[in-house]
C-alpha positions, 0 to 999 in steps of 0.5 A, spaced: 585 492 508 589 496 512 583 501 514 578 495 516 584 492 521 585 499 524 578 501 524 576 494 528 582 495 533 580 502 534 573 500 535 575 495 540 579 500 544 574 505 544 569 499 548 569 500 555 569 495 560 567 495 567 561 496 572 555 500 570 552 506 574 546 502 575 551 496 577 555 500 582 548 502 585 546 495 586 553 493 589 553 499 594 545 497 596 547 490 597 553 492 601 549 497 605 544 492 607 549 487 609 553 492 613 546 494 617 545 487 618 552 486 621 551 492 625 545 489 628 548 482 629 554 484 632 552 486 639 548 479 640 555 476 638 558 480 644 553 478 649 553 471 647 561 471 649 559 475 655 554 469 657 559 464 656 564 467 661 558 468 666 556 460 665 563 458 666 564 462 672 557 459 675 560 452 673 564 453 680 558 452 684 557 446 687 549 446 688 544 449 683 542 454 687 549 456 688 550 456 680 544 460 679 546 465 684 553 466 681 550 467 674 545 472 677 551 476 680 555 476 673 549 477 669 548 484 673 555 486 673 555 485 665 548 487 664 546 480 661 538 481 658 538 475 654 538 469 659 536 469 666 539 464 672 532 460 671 534 459 664 540 455 666 540 447 665 544 445 671 547 437 671 552 433 674 557 429 670 561 425 675 564 430 680 563 436 675 558 441 675 555 442 667 551 448 666 548 449 659 544 454 656 540 456 649 536 462 647 534 465 641 535 472 638 530 475 633 533 481 629 527 485 625 530 486 618 524 489 614 516 488 613 515 481 616 522 479 615 526 477 621 533 474 622 533 468 627 540 467 631 540 461 636 545 461 641 547 455 645 553 453 650 555 450 656 560 450 662 564 445 666 567 446 673 574 444 673 
């Protein structure tokens, strides 16, 4: 009886637990794909933050032409390519100027697959 018990313990101890090589390759492949996608999406997020700051600056203008001119100057300085001054929606709420924007960015993943990022924001004068 002791031989059977010790033999079973030996068999349980020799059994390995963990990730197989194929499983490891799969996990590394998925992480690599996500890393490449994140590396392509990160610059669009940075540009969105830059657009948001430029729109906030442009909200200081009193007229539509002035708002667009301020935005164009900021876009030239910060190299904003995703949106132009013509794409801004300028309205007034009471005595405050509200500048809204929205745009899409497409990131090609593979074959016919694209990642669509939708950005929108607004800036109000103080």
